[in-house]
C-alpha positions in Angstrom: -15.5 18.8 -4.2 -13.2 15.9 -4.5 -10.9 16.9 -1.6 -13.8 16.3 0.8 -13.5 12.6 0.1 -9.8 12.4 1.0 -9.1 11.1 4.5 -5.3 11.0 4.6 -2.5 8.8 3.4 -3.5 5.2 2.8 -0.1 3.6 2.2 3.1 4.0 0.2 4.0 1.0 -2.0 7.6 -0.2 -2.0 8.9 -3.1 -4.1 11.2 -5.5 -2.2 13.4 -8.3 -3.4 13.5 -9.7 0.2 10.2 -9.6 2.1 11.6 -10.9 5.4 14.6 -8.5 5.3 12.3 -5.5 4.6 9.8 -6.4 7.4 12.7 -6.8 9.8 14.1 -3.4 8.8 10.9 -1.6 9.4 10.3 -3.4 12.7 13.9 -2.5 13.8 13.2 1.2 13.1 9.9 1.4 15.0 7.4 -0.1 12.7 5.1 -3.2 13.2 3.9 -5.8 10.8 0.2 -5.2 10.2 -0.8 -7.9 7.6 1.0 -10.3 5.3 -0.8 -12.2 2.5 -0.5 -13.3 -1.1 -1.5 -10.8 -3.7 -4.7 -11.1 -5.7 -5.3 -12.6 -8.2 -3.2 -15.7 -7.5 -1.5 -15.7 -10.9 0.5 -12.6 -9.9 2.6 -14.8 -7.7 3.6 -11.9 -5.4 3.5 -11.6 -1.7 2.2 -8.4 0.1 2.8 -7.1 3.5 1.5 -4.0 5.3 3.9 -2.5 7.8 2.6 0.2 10.1 5.3 3.0 10.3 5.2 6.6 11.3 1.4 6.8 11.4 0.8 5.3 8.0 1.2 2.0 6.2 4.0 0.9 3.9 2.8 -1.7 1.5 5.7 -4.1 0.7 5.4 -5.9 -2.6 7.6 -8.9 -3.3 9.0 -8.3 -6.7 12.5 -7.9 -8.3 13.8 -4.4 -7.9 15.9 -3.2 -10.8 19.5 -2.7 -9.9 20.5 1.0 -9.4 16.9 2.2 -9.3 14.9 3.2 -6.3 11.5 1.6 -6.1 10.0 5.0 -5.2 11.7 8.4 -5.1 11.0 8.8 -1.4 8.4 9.0 1.3 8.4 11.4 4.2 7.7 10.8 7.8 6.9 13.7 10.1 9.1 13.6 13.2 9.3 15.8 16.3 13.1 16.0 16.3 15.2 15.2 13.3 18.5 14.9 15.1 17.2 12.7 17.9 15.3 10.5 15.5 18.4 10.1 13.3 20.5 9.2 16.4 18.0 6.6 17.5 18.0 5.1 14.0 21.7 4.9 14.0 21.6 3.2 17.4 19.2 0.7 15.8 21.8 -0.1 13.1 20.7 2.1 10.2 23.9 3.2 8.4 22.4 4.4 5.2 22.0 8.1 5.8 22.7 9.9 2.5 24.5 12.9 4.1 26.5 13.5 7.3 24.2 16.2 8.5 20.5 17.1 8.2 19.5 19.7 5.7 17.8 22.9 7.0 15.8 25.0 4.5 14.4 28.0 6.4 12.7 29.5 3.2 11.1 26.3 1.8 7.4 25.7 2.6 7.7 28.1 5.6 10.9 26.3 6.8 11.8 22.7 7.2 14.6 20.4 8.1 15.1 16.9 6.8 17.4 14.0 6.6 17.3 11.1 4.2 18.2 7.5 4.7 17.7 4.4 2.5 15.7 1.3 3.1 16.8 -2.3 2.1 15.2 -2.1 -1.4 16.6 1.3 -2.3 13.6 3.3 -1.1 14.5 6.7 0.3 12.9 7.7 3.6 12.8 11.3 4.6 12.7 12.4 8.2 10.8 15.7 8.1 10.1 18.5 10.5 8.3 21.6 9.5 9.7 24.7 11.3 
């Protein structure tokens, strides 16, 4: 069966109009730059970076991001405590939470709570705890 080949999340790709700003953002919220290199083949004229974040890699792709459009709908990061994580993100300067409070959905997928904030290129990042 195909599912036997899958080993977990490889990366989430995010377009960014400002590579340095995006790397700095992910580092500020607990990530770490893993690799940075030009894309292949050279005629693409794009830079790539892999940032380790939340147990997986975010692939940043230097490219114009259309105004008013997110580069991806969202990606979710499992956290142990949504409230504490949000408080620490705010203390690190993140001011892009989409709501004033987390959302609690006790009947969705066996129960979950989440809170969304936005990255510098419009990507939505979901803090997720399964209940």
